[in-house]
N, C-alpha and C positions, 0 to 999 in steps of 0.2 A: 504494500500500500504506500502511496506517495506521502511525502511530508506535508506539513501545514504550509499553505501558501498565504503569507501575511497580506499581500496585496489583494488577494481574492476575498479574504475576510473583510478587509476595509471597504472593498467595493460594496458588499452587501450592507455594511453597517452605516455607510455614509449617505443617509437618506433624510437629513434633517432640514434641508432647505427645499422649498417648492418653487418650481417655475410657474409663471402664469400660464393658464390654459391658452392654447394657440393652435396654429396649424400643425405644430409639432405633435400634438396628441393624435392627429389624424394620420400622421406619417409613420407612427410607431405602433406595432401590434400590441394589443392587450396581453398581459401575462399574469399568471397566478403568482401569489406572494404570501409568505407566512410572516414576514417581519422578524427574521432571525439572522444573526451572523453565525457562520458555521466553519468548522475546521476539520481536517482529517483526524482520525483517531491515531495517536502516536503509539509507539511500541510499549511504553510504560503503562499507559492507560489500557491498551489492549490486553496486556498481561493481567492487570487487576480485574478487568471484566471477565476474562477467561477463568480466573480463580473463583469469581462469584457466581457466574452464570453458565460456565461450560466453555469448551474450546471455540465454538462458533460465535461467541459473543464479542470477539475482538473486532468485528466488522462494524459498520455504521459510521455516523458522523457526530461530532460533538457540538453542542450548542454553546457558542462563545458569548453571545449577547442576545437578549430578547428586547426588541424595540417597543417603546411605549405605545399603547393604543393600537397595536397590531393584532392580527389573528392569533399569533402564538401566545401573546400575553393573555388574551381571552381564553385560550385553551389551557392556560396554567403551565405552559412549558417553562422550564427554569434553566438558568445558566448552569452548565455542567452536565445537563441531560445528554444522553447518547441516543440518537434516533437510529433504530436498527431495522425498522420496517414501516412502509406506508401501505395501508390496506394489506394485501397479501404479498407485496413486492419487497424482498429484502433490499436493504440499502448498503452499498459497498463503499461509496466515496462521495465527495462534495459535488463533483460535476453531475453525477447521476441524480442526486437529490435535487439539485438546482433545476435540471432539465425536466425532471418529473413534475415538480411543483409548477413550473412556468407553463407546462402544457395542460394543466388541469383547468376546468371551467371555473370562472369566478363565481363564487356563491356555492360551489360544490362542497360536499362534506368528505373529509378524509379521516381515517383512523390511523394515528401514529402509535407505533410501539416504541416505548422509551425505556432505557435503563437508567435508574436513578438510585445512587447508593447501592443498596442490595435488593431493590425492588424492581420488578418489571411492570410497567404501567401501560395502559391503553388510553390514549387521550384523543377524543374527537376534536376536530378543528374544521372551521369553515374557511376555504381559500378566499383571500382578499385580492383586490386589484393592486398590481405593483404601482407605486407612485411614479409619476412622470419623470422625476430626476433619475431614478434607478433605471427606467426604460431607456432614457437617453444615454446612460453610461454603457448600456448593452447594445447600442446601435451598431457597433462594429463586430458583433458576435459572428455574423455570417462570414467575415473575413478572419475570424479566429482571435480577436482581441477585444478588450473592454477598456474603458477609460474612467477617470475620476477627475474631479475638480480639486485643484491643490493651490493654495496661496503661495506666493513666492517666499513669504515669511517662513512657511513650513519647511522649505528646502534650503533655508539659510540665506535667502536674498533679502534685500530691503523690501518692506511692504509695498505691494503694487497690486495690479489687477490679478485676479485668479488665473491660473493656467490650467489647460487641459492636458493631462499626462496619461501615458499608457499605464494601466493598472495590472493587466494580466495578458499574457500571450500564450495561446494554446499550442502545444507541440505539434509539429507537422502540419500547421495551418498555413494559409496564404500569408498571414502576418509574420509567422515564424520564418517562412522562406524569404520574406522581404527584410528580415533581420530587425523587425521592430522589437524593442526591449522595454521592460517595465521602467517607469520614470522618465522615458523619453517624453519631452514636451512637444505637442503638436503646434507648430507655428501657423501652417497653412494647410488647407485641404482643398484639392483641385484648384489651387492658386488663389483661394479665398482665405483671408485671415480668420483664424479660429480664436474667438474671444470668450466663449462660454459654452456650456453643455448644449444649450438649445441650438446655437449656431452650428456646432459640430454635428449634432444629430440630423439637423435639416439638410446640411451639405452632403452627409453620407447617404441619406435617404434618396438623394437625387442621383447617386452613383449607381450604375448598373452592375457591371462585372469587374470594374477596377476603380481604384481611387489613388490619387497622387498626394503624398504627404511630404511636408518639409518639417524635419524634426530637429530639435535642439537636444543634444546628448551631453551629459556631464563628462568633461574631459576631452570632448571632441573640439578641434580648433575652429570648425565652421559648421553651419547647419548641414544636415544630411538629407538628401532626397531619397524617397523610397516609394515604390508602387506596390500596392497590394492588389492581387488579381485572382479572381475565382478560376478554378481549373475548367477546362473544357471549351 
């Protein structure tokens, strides 16, 4: 099982600011959402789970944070819970759970099997709509990457406008083949300046099979041009 991906955890947790409703909402598909930040189960936790629940209990994903007023909070999920099953589907890793929840109908009911301390719990939950900022962060998923909004102050620069940076790059994806890397800052997309999440998502929604990016990478002497392109 792969290790924890901090950028991926932060991607799910960074949902506190809301963009105004606009044409962006029409350009991004609705997605199911639980309102949790999750991480892979590490070896130490897997060993503890195996001791308490049996060898097969080392699978699943760990709940790192439960967001306020989200579906997971209403279902009484707690930080530290390990989700091992959704309905009858065993859960193996973060990406599987993310894709499973995003594909479910909003308002639909799920049954989560959760390991908490020494108890195995079944918690019903109603799938909620993913907030617009989170959907914008995932606009590049078909190319194999996601983004987040990051202030310059967070990365050690003088305070200025927020920057859109790469949060996660999926292995063997078009983004990986184009050498996109986490924390690359996106300066332009298809020759248009990228100033916020809304602008990024709208520009990418207009891209068909390819998108041109100009990236700023820490340690690089000059901006880097990259093209992400779908195969076929």
